[in-house]
N, C-alpha and C positions, 0 to 999 in steps of 0.2 A: 289919579285923574283929578284935575282941578277945573271946576266949572268956569273959572275966570280965565283959563288958558284959551287963547284964540283958536287953538286947534280942537277944542272941546265941541263935540256934536252930540246932542241928546240921541239916545237910541232906545228902541222898544225892547223891553225885557220879556222873557218867556217865564211864566209862573205856573206852579202847580198849587191850586187852592185847596187848603185843608180846613177842617173845623177850627176856627179861631186863629188860624195861622196860614202862612203860605211858604213855599219853597221856591227860591229863584233857580230856574233851570238854565237860563241864559241871561247873564247880567245885562242890565240896561238901566235907564233912568226913569222910564215910565211904562205903563200898560194902557191899552185903549178900552174905553167904556164900550161894552157890548151893545148898548142901546143907542148912545149918541155919537160914538166914534171919537169922543173927546179924549185927549191924552190925560192920564192921571199920574202925577208924580208918585213914585213908590212910597215916599214919606207921607202922602195924603191918601193912600189906599186903605179904605176901611170897610167897603161893601163888595161882596162877591158871592157867587153861587158855587158851592162845592159840586153839586150835581151837574150843573152845566159848564163848570170850569170857565167862568167868565166874570169880569170885573164890572163894577158900576161906579159912576162918578159921584153919586150921593144917595141919600136915603130915598128921595123921591124917585130917582131912576131905578133903584133896586126894587121899589114897590111897583113901578110900572112893569118891570120884568116879571115879578111875582104874579101880577094881575094877568099878564099876557100868557105866561107859560104854566103858572101854578107851581106847586112844590114838585121838584124833580123833573118837571116837564122840559 
């Protein structure tokens, strides 16, 4: 798959989040931030919750989720 190919269409991946890593269950080019809904390219995915199995766009958004739900909430 080549992103410069005219038939290329970004698709949402399904991810299983682990401690310090993740497993791609359904291939795609991005996941959605659980707080903002913003697409996050997989090569820019650095913040997620293992307990809630959700991704965050950045550290500020991850902190917002922590403040909102607490640990494991």
